[in-house]
N, C-alpha and C positions, 0 to 999 in steps of 0.2 A: 737397749741391753747394750750396756757399756764396759761389761764384763772383762777382765784380763788377765792373764795365766803367763806361767812358766811352764815349758816344758823342757827337760834335757832330755837327750839319748833323741834329741828330733831331727838329723840329717837322712833317719832309713825307717823300716820296721814299722812296729808300732809308736815310738813317737813322732815320728814322720806323719802318719798318718791321720795320729790325735790332733795334733797340729792343725792339717786340713782343715780335718774334721769338727774342731772349735772357731776357727777362722769359717768353714761356713756360714756357721749359725751367729755370726754377730761377736764372737770373743777380740779381742785383740790380745794377739799368741808374742812372746818372749821363745824365741825358739833356741836354745845352745845344745852344740855336739862341739867334737874337735875339727872336724869334718867342714871347714869355713866355705868350700865350694859347693858345695851340696848344699848347705843351709840359705847362701845367697842366693841361689835358683829355688829354690823354695821359695825364701820371703819374694821373688821374683815375681815369680804367678801368682801370687797372693798379697793383697793391699795391707790384711790384717795380719800378715806374720811379720814379725823384725826377725833379722839375723843377730844372734849375740856368741860367738866363738866361744869356747870354751874348756879348760883344760879340769875335769872336777877332782885328780888331786892333789891341786894344787889350792888349800885352801884360800892363800890371797889373791889366787885370781877366781875364787867362787865367788871372796865377798866383797870383791871389785867388780864385779860381772853383773853380781844382783842392784848395787850400787846406779851399773851403769844403766839397768833395769827399769829400775824406782825415779829414776833421771827425764828417759827416755817418756816411760807407761803414766806415772805418777801415783801408781798404784795396783800393788797387786793381790787377787782374790783366794786364788787359787792355785797352788803345785804343782806339776803331775812328777815325780823321778824317777826317770826311767831307763837313765844311763846302764847300760853291761857289755860285757864279753863273753866271748865261748871258744873252745878250741877244744873239739872234741878228738880231735887227734892226740893231742897232748894230757886229755882227761883218763888215761888210758889206764897209766901208773902216775907215780909219785913223785912229777917234773915239782918240786921246790919252785923253779923259780915260775914257772905259771904259776902255778896256786896264789904264790905272794900277789902278783900281777894280778889276779884275776880279786881275790877276798882286796887288793886296795881302791882297784876299780868298782866293782858292784858296791860292793858294803860302804866304804871309808869314803866312797869317790861320795856317792850317795848321803854318808854320814856328814859330811862338809856341805854339803846342799842343806837338807837342812838346820846343822848351825849356823850358815848362812841368813838363814831366814827366821832362825825364833826368835832374836826379838824383834825383830817390825812385826811379827804378827801375835807375842803373846803381849806387847805393851797397846798394838790396836785390837786386841779383843776382838777377833773376830778372823774369818778363815779357814782352809781349806790344805790340808801337805796329805796329798796322798801318793803312796808308796810303789812303784812296780816290783812286786819279788815274781815267786813261781809257783807250780805247782812241784817243781822239784825238789825246795827248799820242807817240804812236806816230812820225807823220813830218807835216809840213804837208803842211795840205788846202784846202779853196778856204772863202773865208769864214769861216774859221777868225783871226783877225790876234790874240786875245786868250785865249781858251776854249783853244784847243790850246796854245802858245805856255805860257801854264799848265800844263797838264796834262805837258807836255816837261818843264819843267824840277819838277813833283815828282813822277815817275815815277824822274828823274835823280837829285834827294836821297834817292828811298827807297832807290836800288841804292849810293848813297855809305855810308846809313844803318848798313845793312845789317852793313856791314864793322865798322864804330866800336863799333856794340853787344855787334855777337856774343863781341867779348870782356870783355864784363860779364855775359856767359851771357842779353842781356836779344834776343830774338826782333822783327827786323824782318821786316815784309811786307808786298807791297804789291797794290790789289785794283785791277783795270783793268777796267770793265764796256764793255759793244758801247752799242745804244741800250734804257736803260728806261723805261716809259712814268713819266715824275712832273712836277708841275706846270713843272719845269726845261725837261721834252723836248715836252712839252704845246703849248712857243712853235715847235715847229720848223712851217712850211709843206711841208717837202717827204718823201716818201714815206720810212720809217727800217724799212732792212731788218732782219727778225729780233729785232725788240721787244720784248721779253719787260716782264711785270709787275714790281713793286716788291715785289713778297713771293719772288714766282719768284730774285730777285736779293739776298734775305736768307735763303734757302733756300741757296744755291749760298755765299754766304759762310759764313755758320757753318758748314755740312760741311769747306768749306774750312780756317778757320781753328781747330777744333775735331779735325775727324780725320785731319787731312794735317800734314806740315813745311812742303808746298811753298811755296819765296818769291813767286810770284804766282797772284792767282786772276783767272780772266779768263772773262770769259761773253756773250752764250749764244756758242760752241761753235763754229757756223758763219758769223758773224761774225770773232771773234777769230783763228780762223785765217785766215783772207781777209787780216785789217791785219796779223797776224806772215809771212806769205809778202810782202806788200808792203813789209811793215820793211825786206825784204833784198835786194830787187832796186836793181840796179842807176840810175841817176839817171834817165837814160833813158829805162827801161822803163819803172820811177814815175810818172815826168810823163806818160809817154806814157798809160797807162790811166787814169791819176785822169782827166786831160782828156777822155777819152774817154767816162766814167764817168761824167762830171759832165754833162755833156754830153745823154746819156740822160738821165739822168734830173730834167734840165729839162721832154723831150721826154715 
């Protein structure tokens, strides 16, 4: 196998676990994130991982980074865009600066990455782009003024891009995790149901991307099944249940 992949958000959490998973399975991995030191540590421990520091909110930086990746690896078969930020303390109110920053990184940062590879994949008429969203984007949730809306936008965008890229024989897929133990979710002060490790997430994503043609990869199943049911409920039922569940969570 001589497959090549670009992963963003690779300095920690799901992105890091994915970089290790793909590298251990023979892929050459271009790993990107803002934290250069963590990327260097990651690449120094695995000869199949190459460090490409990146600030996704800067479109020129994203485009230049992708060009550097192509110069190094010559080809990219798969992109997993998993950059994301989250601050639970500031999600509890309408903090305009925080909301703008969250949407700028989570949504527009990912969009910058997609735009950077668009021409390459469409001209190649082959390849795969997978976007990491969240079940938090399925419906509005309490104390989620920035993160949830940013993920809802990503999910909608991925659905739209599926049709646009399919015409060029380029696969677009969606990854919707539930609670995964990462430095980001470690900030939460509430009990997270069915929480799984980042290694579990990486294994599930790898199987879904390599062994399946499904559009959406969701996990853990216990939580995502519940969230999918909540997604189709009429508003009056959904709002009532979430209010009850929130009160139980607080108690």
